[in-house]
N, CA, C and O of each residue as an XYZ file, in Angstrom:
188
protein
N     162.861    114.661    144.366
C     163.151    115.900    143.290
C     162.073    116.553    142.768
O     162.069    117.767    142.567
N     160.935    115.645    142.480
C     159.640    116.179    141.888
C     159.135    117.054    142.807
O     159.033    118.233    142.466
N     158.737    116.658    144.106
C     158.551    117.199    145.106
C     159.035    118.701    145.472
O     158.337    119.597    145.945
N     160.223    118.740    145.177
C     160.722    119.814    145.660
C     160.677    120.939    144.590
O     160.766    122.135    144.867
N     160.485    120.284    142.967
C     160.560    121.251    142.099
C     158.885    121.674    142.016
O     158.659    122.722    141.412
N     158.034    121.142    142.421
C     156.579    121.557    142.518
C     156.473    122.547    143.437
O     155.915    123.589    143.093
N     157.039    122.393    144.910
C     157.280    123.681    145.922
C     157.836    124.856    145.173
O     157.230    125.920    145.042
N     158.900    124.625    144.742
C     159.983    125.333    144.319
C     158.859    126.505    143.371
O     158.648    127.684    143.654
N     158.408    125.885    142.466
C     157.239    126.490    141.225
C     156.387    127.465    141.760
O     156.302    128.600    141.290
N     155.556    126.935    143.030
C     154.624    127.492    143.846
C     155.493    128.691    144.258
O     155.130    129.781    143.814
N     156.563    128.658    145.021
C     156.968    129.759    145.438
C     157.058    130.927    144.461
O     156.689    132.046    144.818
N     157.524    130.706    143.268
C     157.906    131.326    142.156
C     156.446    132.217    141.531
O     156.528    133.414    141.258
N     155.413    131.589    141.399
C     154.156    131.895    140.632
C     153.341    132.331    141.229
O     152.775    133.359    140.860
N     152.870    131.396    142.853
C     151.863    131.894    144.056
C     150.288    131.335    143.189
O     149.476    132.230    142.952
N     150.022    130.271    142.870
C     148.744    130.475    142.554
C     147.711    130.371    143.433
O     147.718    129.520    144.322
N     146.766    131.196    143.268
C     145.609    131.237    143.955
C     144.523    130.423    144.156
O     143.801    130.455    145.152
N     144.370    129.457    142.905
C     143.272    128.847    142.413
C     143.440    127.357    144.046
O     144.474    127.034    144.631
N     142.485    127.005    144.203
C     142.097    126.054    145.555
C     140.999    124.947    144.840
O     139.874    125.081    144.358
N     141.896    123.818    145.023
C     141.261    122.445    145.157
C     140.769    122.168    146.069
O     141.287    122.806    146.986
N     139.710    121.297    146.548
C     139.596    120.745    148.089
C     140.159    121.357    149.255
O     140.564    120.754    150.249
N     140.157    122.856    149.027
C     140.606    123.769    150.157
C     142.134    123.412    150.268
O     142.735    123.450    151.341
N     142.614    123.121    149.272
C     144.525    123.272    149.316
C     144.907    124.038    147.835
O     144.031    124.221    146.990
N     146.131    124.404    147.656
C     146.376    124.746    146.469
C     146.835    124.032    145.751
O     147.308    122.995    146.218
N     146.887    124.244    144.481
C     147.128    123.046    143.450
C     148.737    122.715    143.735
O     149.002    121.605    143.274
N     149.584    123.185    144.196
C     150.790    122.894    144.595
C     150.964    121.758    145.497
O     151.736    120.799    145.469
N     149.687    122.256    146.612
C     149.726    120.857    147.807
C     148.912    119.795    146.796
O     149.270    118.625    146.930
N     148.188    119.968    146.110
C     147.307    118.895    145.514
C     148.295    117.993    144.440
O     147.912    116.863    144.137
N     149.445    118.470    143.930
C     150.459    117.712    143.235
C     151.194    117.210    143.517
O     151.773    116.363    142.836
N     151.482    117.561    144.724
C     152.512    117.242    145.902
C     151.826    115.769    146.453
O     152.323    114.643    146.420
N     150.583    116.183    146.936
C     149.486    114.605    147.340
C     149.695    113.580    146.318
O     150.175    112.474    146.566
N     149.256    114.045    144.964
C     149.324    113.250    143.589
C     150.493    112.406    143.625
O     150.472    111.176    143.624
N     151.567    113.183    143.658
C     153.147    112.635    143.272
C     153.554    111.678    144.814
O     153.948    110.534    144.586
N     153.494    111.995    145.947
C     153.448    111.355    146.761
C     152.780    109.821    146.596
O     153.356    108.755    146.814
N     151.667    109.982    146.234
C     150.792    108.961    145.990
C     151.304    107.557    144.634
O     151.155    106.352    144.428
N     151.751    108.395    144.217
C     152.485    107.797    142.773
C     153.449    106.783    143.213
O     153.340    105.575    143.005
N     154.685    107.544    144.023
C     155.586    107.062    144.818
C     155.388    106.227    145.441
O     156.288    105.407    145.262
N     154.490    105.791    146.341
C     154.295    105.106    147.265
C     153.469    103.699    146.429
O     153.558    102.501    146.697
N     152.803    104.276    145.529
C     152.616    103.224    144.685
C     153.633    102.299    143.878
O     153.588    101.105    143.581
N     154.280    102.996    143.711
C     155.826    102.432    142.597
C     156.689    101.930    143.735
O     157.344    100.962    143.347
N     156.951    102.271    145.130
C     157.419    101.597    145.629
C     157.101     99.844    146.262
O     157.866     98.890    146.403
N     155.686    100.005    146.516
C     154.677     98.772    146.638
C     154.957     98.079    145.712
O     155.405     96.970    146.001
N     154.799     98.471    144.098
C     155.063     97.607    143.275
C     156.383     96.777    143.046
O     156.397     95.650    142.551
N     157.611     97.555    143.517
C     158.533     97.218    143.614
C     159.043     96.269    144.596
O     159.901     95.434    144.312
N     158.536     96.389    145.713
C     158.565     95.435    146.335
C     157.693     93.880    146.313
O     158.132     92.838    146.799
N     156.665     94.009    145.778
C     155.550     92.745    145.120
C     156.314     92.090    144.291
O     156.236     90.862    144.305
N     157.338     92.824    143.267
C     157.948     91.579    142.446
C     159.603     91.036    142.792
O     160.294     90.289    142.099
N     159.869     91.541    143.801
C     161.154     91.068    144.369
C     160.907     89.995    145.343
O     161.851     89.465    145.930
């Protein structure tokens, strides 16, 4: 849901700023995906 929210906000506001060749929405999506993977990995390690 958070990734969908990031892209929905991007569609509304269209940021022009670029970081490492990507828009801020793509960077936020990449960071959120990394956090998701880390949480899922932590859950599997504790089970």
